[in-house]
C-alpha positions in Angstrom: -62.4 -146.9 38.9 -62.5 -143.8 40.9 -59.5 -141.5 41.4 -58.8 -138.8 43.9 -56.8 -135.7 43.6 -56.3 -132.8 46.0 -56.5 -129.1 45.2 -55.6 -126.5 47.8 -58.0 -127.4 50.6 -60.3 -129.6 48.4 -60.2 -133.3 47.9 -62.0 -134.3 44.7 -63.0 -137.8 43.6 -63.5 -138.4 39.9 -65.4 -141.4 38.5 -65.3 -142.8 35.0 -68.7 -141.1 34.2 -68.2 -138.8 31.2 -70.4 -136.1 29.7 -71.6 -136.7 26.2 -70.3 -133.4 24.9 -67.0 -133.8 23.0 -63.8 -132.4 24.4 -65.0 -132.2 28.0 -63.1 -134.0 30.7 -64.9 -136.4 33.0 -66.6 -134.3 35.6 -68.7 -136.5 37.9 -67.3 -134.9 41.1 -67.9 -136.0 44.6 -66.4 -133.7 47.3 -64.9 -134.9 50.5 -64.9 -131.7 52.5 -63.1 -132.8 55.6 -60.1 -130.6 54.5 -62.0 -127.7 53.0 -64.3 -124.9 53.9 -67.6 -124.4 52.3 -66.3 -121.2 50.7 -63.4 -123.1 49.0 -65.8 -125.8 47.8 -68.2 -123.2 46.3 -65.3 -121.5 44.6 -64.1 -124.7 43.1 -67.6 -125.6 41.9 -68.0 -122.2 40.3 -64.6 -122.5 38.7 -65.6 -125.9 37.1 -68.9 -124.5 36.0 -67.2 -121.5 34.4 -64.9 -123.9 32.5 -67.9 -125.9 31.3 -69.9 -122.8 30.2 -66.9 -121.6 28.2 -66.4 -125.1 26.7 -70.1 -125.4 25.9 -70.2 -122.0 24.1 -66.9 -122.7 22.4 -68.2 -126.1 21.2 -71.5 -124.7 19.9 -69.8 -122.0 17.9 -67.2 -124.4 16.7 -69.6 -127.1 15.5 -72.0 -124.6 13.8 -69.3 -122.8 11.9 -67.4 -126.0 11.1 -70.6 -127.7 9.9 -71.6 -124.9 7.7 -68.0 -124.6 6.4 -67.7 -128.3 5.7 -71.1 -128.4 4.0 -70.2 -125.5 1.8 -66.9 -127.0 0.8 -68.3 -130.5 0.3 -71.2 -129.3 -1.8 -68.9 -127.3 -4.0 -66.5 -130.2 -4.4 -69.0 -132.8 -5.5 -69.5 -131.4 -9.0 -65.7 -131.3 -9.4 -65.3 -134.9 -8.3 -67.9 -136.3 -10.7 -66.6 -134.0 -13.5 -70.0 -132.3 -13.9 -70.3 -130.5 -17.2 -70.9 -127.1 -15.5 -67.8 -127.5 -13.3 -65.6 -128.7 -16.2 -66.9 -125.8 -18.4 -66.1 -123.3 -15.7 -62.7 -124.6 -14.7 -61.4 -125.3 -18.2 -63.3 -122.9 -20.4 -63.7 -119.8 -18.1 -60.6 -120.1 -15.8 -58.3 -122.0 -18.2 -57.3 -124.9 -16.0 -56.5 -128.3 -17.6 -59.4 -130.8 -17.5 -57.5 -133.2 -15.0 -57.4 -130.4 -12.4 -61.1 -130.4 -11.8 -61.5 -133.8 -10.1 -58.1 -133.4 -8.4 -59.2 -130.3 -6.6 -62.6 -131.8 -5.8 -61.0 -134.8 -4.1 -58.5 -132.6 -2.3 -61.4 -130.5 -0.9 -63.3 -133.6 0.2 -60.3 -135.0 2.0 -59.8 -131.7 3.7 -63.4 -131.6 4.9 -63.0 -135.2 6.2 -59.9 -134.3 8.1 -61.6 -131.3 9.7 -64.7 -133.2 10.7 -63.2 -136.5 11.8 -61.1 -136.6 15.0 -57.5 -136.9 13.6 -54.2 -135.6 14.8 -53.9 -131.9 15.3 -51.2 -131.7 12.7 -53.4 -133.3 10.0 -56.3 -130.9 10.9 -53.9 -127.9 10.6 -52.8 -129.1 7.2 -56.5 -129.5 6.2 -57.3 -126.0 7.2 -54.2 -124.7 5.4 -55.1 -126.7 2.2 -58.6 -125.4 2.1 -57.4 -121.9 2.8 -55.0 -122.2 -0.2 -57.9 -123.5 -2.3 -60.0 -120.5 -1.4 -57.2 -118.1 -2.0 -56.4 -119.7 -5.3 -60.1 -119.6 -6.4 -60.4 -116.0 -5.4 -57.2 -115.1 -7.2 -58.2 -117.0 -10.3 -61.6 -115.1 -10.3 -59.8 -111.8 -10.0 -57.3 -112.6 -12.7 -60.0 -113.6 -15.2 -62.9 -111.3 -14.4 -61.3 -108.5 -12.3 -62.9 -107.4 -9.1 -66.4 -108.6 -10.1 -69.3 -108.2 -7.5 -69.8 -112.0 -7.6 -66.5 -112.5 -5.8 -68.0 -111.0 -2.6 -69.5 -114.5 -2.1 -66.0 -115.8 -1.4 -66.2 -113.8 1.9 -68.6 -116.4 3.3 -66.3 -119.5 3.1 -63.4 -117.3 4.3 -65.4 -116.2 7.3 -66.7 -119.6 8.1 -63.3 -121.2 7.7 -61.6 -118.6 9.9 -64.3 -118.9 12.6 -64.0 -122.7 12.5 -60.2 -122.5 12.8 -60.3 -119.9 15.7 -62.7 -121.9 17.7 -60.9 -125.2 17.0 -57.9 -123.5 18.6 -60.0 -122.3 21.6 -61.3 -125.8 22.1 -57.8 -127.1 22.4 -56.9 -124.4 24.9 -60.0 -124.8 27.1 -60.0 -128.6 27.1 
C-alpha cells in the first residue's frame, strides 16, 4: 500500500519497500513534481541522502563496537557460568568472593549481552548497559582493592571504551532514526 505525504513544495509517495539495514525508515521514494521545482526536489533528495549516510555510518560504528563489546563480555562470562576452575580460583581465592557469586555474575553478564544484541525495549537495553557498566566498575575496583594499581588493570580500558562507544552510538541511532 502506497502512501503520500507533502513537504513544502514536494509531494512524496512511499511504498512498503524497505531497505535491509536496520533502523532505516522505508525510503522507496517516487516524486510527483507537479507542485515543486527541480531545485526543491534536489534539496529534498540531498536531505534524504544525508540522513541515510549519517545512519549508515552510525550503524556501522554501532554494530562493530557492540559486536566487539558483546563478544568480549560473553567470552569472559562463559568460564564463570560453567564454574571453570580458573574462574573459581580467581574469584574465590584471589578476590575473595563466595563461590556462588561466580556463576551468578556470569549469567548476569550473558543476560546483559543478550539484551544489548536482541531488539528489546529501550528501557531494558538501558538497564543492560548499566548492569554491565556496574560489573566492569566492580571488577576494576576489586582488582584495585586486592592488587593496587597494577599494570594489568589497563586492560579494563578496552571493555570500558567499547561499552561507551556502543552506548553512545546506540543513542545516536535512536536520534537519527
